[in-house]
C-alpha positions in Angstrom: -13.7 -14.8 9.2 -16.5 -15.4 6.7 -19.9 -15.0 8.3 -23.3 -13.6 7.8 -22.2 -10.0 8.4 -22.3 -7.3 5.7 -19.4 -7.6 3.3 -16.4 -5.4 3.7 -16.5 -2.4 1.3 -13.2 -2.1 -0.5 -12.3 1.2 -2.2 -9.1 1.0 -4.2 -7.2 2.7 -6.9 -4.0 4.6 -7.7 -2.5 7.4 -5.6 -4.3 10.7 -6.1 -7.5 9.1 -7.4 -9.5 10.4 -4.5 -9.9 7.2 -2.4 -9.4 8.8 1.0 -12.2 11.4 0.8 -14.7 9.1 -1.0 -14.0 6.2 1.5 -14.8 8.2 4.6 -18.0 9.7 3.0 -19.1 6.1 2.2 -18.2 5.0 5.7 -20.2 7.9 7.2 -23.2 7.0 5.1 -23.3 3.3 6.1 -22.3 3.7 9.8 -18.8 2.4 9.1 -15.2 2.9 9.9 -12.2 3.1 7.5 -9.3 0.6 7.5 -6.3 2.0 5.6 -4.4 -0.4 3.3 -1.4 1.7 2.7 2.1 0.4 3.3 3.5 3.8 4.0 0.8 5.3 6.2 1.5 2.7 8.8 4.6 4.8 9.8 4.4 7.3 12.6 5.5 10.8 11.6 5.3 10.2 7.9 2.1 12.2 7.4 2.4 14.8 4.7 4.4 12.7 2.2 2.1 9.7 2.5 -1.1 11.7 2.1 -2.3 10.6 5.6 -5.7 12.2 6.4 -5.2 14.7 9.2 -6.9 13.8 12.5 -9.1 17.0 12.4 -10.4 16.0 8.9 -11.5 12.5 9.9 -15.3 12.3 10.1 -15.3 8.6 11.0 -12.8 6.4 12.9 -9.7 5.4 10.9 -7.5 2.3 11.5 -4.1 1.4 10.0 -2.3 4.7 10.6 0.8 5.1 12.8 1.4 1.4 13.6 5.2 1.4 13.7 8.2 3.8 13.6 9.9 4.5 10.2 12.2 1.7 9.3 10.6 -0.8 11.7 10.0 -4.1 10.0 6.5 -4.7 8.8 4.9 -6.9 6.2 1.7 -7.8 4.4 1.3 -10.8 6.7 1.3 -8.5 9.8 -1.2 -6.3 8.0 -3.4 -9.2 7.3 -3.7 -10.0 11.0 -4.2 -6.3 11.8 -6.9 -5.7 9.2 -8.9 -8.8 9.9 -8.9 -8.0 13.6 -10.1 -4.5 12.8 -12.9 -5.9 10.6 -14.1 -8.0 13.5 -13.9 -5.2 16.0 -15.8 -2.8 13.7 -18.5 -5.4 13.0 -18.8 -6.2 16.7 -19.6 -2.5 17.2 -22.3 -2.9 14.6 -20.2 -0.9 12.1 -19.4 -1.6 8.5 -15.7 -1.9 7.6 -14.5 0.1 4.6 -11.1 -1.0 3.4 -9.4 1.9 1.6 -6.0 1.9 0.0 -3.6 1.6 -2.9 -1.2 -1.0 -1.7 -2.4 -3.9 -3.8 -0.7 -6.7 -1.8 -2.1 -5.2 1.5 -5.6 -5.2 0.1 -5.4 -8.8 -1.1 -3.7 -9.9 2.1 -6.6 -8.5 4.1 -9.5 -10.0 2.1 -8.1 -13.0 0.3 -6.9 -16.5 1.5 -3.2 -15.7 1.5 -1.1 -18.1 3.6 2.1 -16.2 4.1 5.5 -18.0 4.6 7.3 -17.4 7.9 9.6 -15.0 6.0 6.8 -12.5 5.8 7.1 -12.0 9.6 9.7 -10.0 11.4 12.8 -11.3 13.1 13.3 -14.0 10.4 16.9 -15.3 10.3 16.6 -16.2 6.6 15.6 -12.7 5.7 18.4 -11.3 7.9 21.0 -13.6 6.2 20.2 -12.7 2.6 19.6 -9.0 3.4 23.1 -8.9 4.9 24.4 -10.8 1.8 22.9 -8.1 -0.4 24.4 -5.3 1.6 27.8 -6.9 1.5 28.0 -8.2 -2.1 25.3 -6.1 -3.9 22.0 -6.8 -5.5 23.4 -8.5 -8.6 25.3 -11.0 -6.6 22.2 -11.8 -4.6 20.2 -12.4 -7.7 23.0 -14.5 -9.2 22.9 -16.7 -6.2 19.1 -17.1 -6.5 19.5 -18.0 -10.2 22.0 -20.7 -9.2 19.6 -22.2 -6.6 16.2 -21.4 -8.1 16.4 -20.3 -11.7 12.7 -20.3 -12.3 12.1 -17.8 -9.5 15.1 -15.7 -10.6 13.6 -15.4 -14.0 10.5 -13.6 -12.7 12.3 -11.2 -10.3 14.3 -8.2 -11.4 17.9 -8.2 -9.9 17.4 -4.7 -8.5 14.3 -5.8 -6.5 16.3 -7.0 -3.5 13.2 -7.3 -1.3 11.6 -9.8 -3.6 14.8 -11.7 -4.2 15.1 -12.1 -0.5 11.5 -13.2 -0.3 12.3 -15.9 -2.9 15.1 -17.2 -0.6 12.7 -17.2 2.3 10.3 -19.4 0.3 13.1 -21.6 -0.9 14.1 -22.3 2.7 10.6 -23.7 3.2 10.8 -25.8 0.1 8.5 -23.5 -1.8 9.0 -21.5 -5.0 8.4 -17.8 -5.6 7.8 -18.5 -9.2 5.1 -21.0 -8.4 3.5 -18.6 -5.8 3.4 -15.9 -8.4 1.7 -18.2 -10.9 -0.9 -19.1 -8.3 -1.6 -15.5 -7.3 -4.7 -15.1 -9.4 -6.2 -18.3 -8.2 -6.2 -17.4 -4.5 -9.8 -17.2 -3.3 -11.6 -14.8 -1.0 -11.3 -15.2 2.8 -13.5 -12.3 3.7 -16.9 -11.3 2.0 -16.4 -8.1 0.1 -17.8 -5.7 -2.4 -15.0 -3.9 -4.3 -14.9 -0.6 -6.0 -12.1 1.0 -8.0 -11.7 4.6 -8.8 -11.0 5.1 -12.5 -9.1 8.2 -13.5 -7.7 8.8 -17.0 -3.8 8.7 -17.0 -3.4 12.3 -18.1 -5.9 13.6 -15.5 -4.2 11.5 -12.8 -0.7 12.8 -13.8 -1.9 16.3 -13.4 -3.4 15.5 -10.0 -0.2 13.9 -8.9 1.9 16.9 -9.9 -0.5 19.3 -8.0 -0.6 17.0 -5.0 3.2 16.9 -4.7 3.4 20.7 -4.9 0.7 20.9 -2.2 2.7 18.5 0.0 5.8 20.7 -0.3 3.7 23.8 0.5 2.2 22.0 3.5 5.6 21.4 5.0 7.0 18.1 3.6 10.6 19.4 3.8 10.2 20.3 7.4 8.6 16.9 8.1 11.6 15.1 6.5 14.0 17.3 8.4 12.3 16.5 11.7 12.3 12.7 11.0 16.0 12.9 10.2 16.7 14.8 13.4 14.7 12.1 15.3 17.0 9.4 14.0 14.8 8.0 11.2 17.0 8.7 8.2 17.5 5.1 7.2 13.8 4.4 7.5 12.7 7.3 5.3 15.3 6.6 2.6 13.9 3.1 1.9 13.3 2.5 -1.9 9.5 2.6 -1.4 9.5 5.8 0.6 8.6 8.0 -2.4 8.6 11.7 -1.4 11.0 11.2 1.5 14.2 9.8 0.1 14.2 12.5 -2.6 13.9 15.3 0.0 16.7 13.7 2.0 18.9 13.9 -1.2 18.1 17.7 -1.4 18.7 18.3 2.4 22.0 16.6 2.1 23.1 18.6 -0.9 23.0 16.0 -3.6 20.4 17.7 -5.6 18.3 20.9 -5.5 14.8 21.0 -4.0 13.4 21.6 -7.5 15.1 18.5 -8.7 13.9 16.5 -5.7 10.3 17.6 -6.3 10.5 16.7 -10.0 11.9 13.2 -9.0 9.0 12.8 -6.6 6.5 13.6 -9.3 8.1 11.2 -11.7 8.4 8.3 -9.2 4.8 8.8 -8.1 3.5 8.7 -11.6 5.3 5.5 -12.2 4.0 4.0 -9.0 0.4 5.0 -10.0 0.8 3.2 -13.3 1.9 0.1 -11.4 -1.1 0.4 -9.1 -3.5 0.7 -12.0 -2.1 -2.4 -13.6 -2.4 -4.4 -10.4 -6.0 -3.5 -9.7 -7.1 -3.8 -13.3 -6.2 -7.5 -13.1 -8.8 -8.1 -10.5 -12.2 -8.8 -12.2 -14.1 -8.5 -8.9 -13.6 -4.7 -8.9 -16.4 -2.5 -10.1 -14.9 0.7 -11.6 -16.3 4.1 -10.8 -15.6 7.2 -12.9 -13.5 9.5 -10.7 -12.2 11.9 -13.4 -14.1 14.9 -12.0 -12.3 14.7 -8.7 -15.6 15.1 -6.8 -15.6 12.9 -3.7 -19.3 13.3 -3.0 -20.2 12.2 -6.5 -17.9 9.2 -6.3 -19.3 8.2 -2.9 -22.9 8.6 -4.2 -22.1 6.2 -7.2 -20.7 3.7 -4.7 -23.6 4.0 -2.3 -26.1 3.7 -5.2 -24.5 0.3 -6.2 -24.4 -0.8 -2.5 -28.1 -0.1 -2.2 -28.7 -2.8 -4.8 -26.7 -5.4 -2.9 -28.7 -8.2 -1.2 -28.9 -7.9 2.6 -27.2 -10.8 4.3 
């Protein structure tokens, strides 16, 4: 979709770095709208635990929230289509798209020249076949089968990462290699003109923010939100491995741990996830890093706007 329009503004970083507030301040200043690149905020009803900005706090239009029900299949390929359509629609309204999020693959899918295999879509028989195999025989047996058929790909995927092992089988069915795709990841070029900013927060500061954020989520009604989702029939969807903050509360509600233990587990899992996010984004040399240690959204937004003012006008 490259054209002469203003580049998409990307604001990325780990969870609790302050992306959400800074992004909407930037969007408001440039006459823009926010597109969320968060693989958990797409789910309806998963609001508190995903840090979804409440409707009454949105000062500009937001896109990318509440796209599907919990547990409904979704993928980076589907998000790519959604995000690029949102970019075009916003630009057609003479607005400036601001892509904001911490799901690295969603960010890159939206802006870079990713050509996803068919297995990235829903209703894929290869995915269904190997997911069922994993459910019947276990993650280790699934990985062992991949090692037998494609040892190079098995060598770069952890046996416990069922989702990526299944993806390797999807690529294999198309005569492609997950290992090769991973090697080529850094060489994928841009598909959408962008200017990218990352929010830099020292690890110790970020850990403290994460702990406080989890406590605030619990105080805001996270347990009640999880209970309501379970009552609505979404237990399986909210206990997925990536559903940090939900699967732990389910454990507490079902008596397998105390609430204090669940909260501690959420904090630990979130800190680990934030570390992975920082590693992912630090690899991208296009990102300009902004000091976000003070936790002042206006200050962060002003730093970004100052740099944007120096950008050439298309």
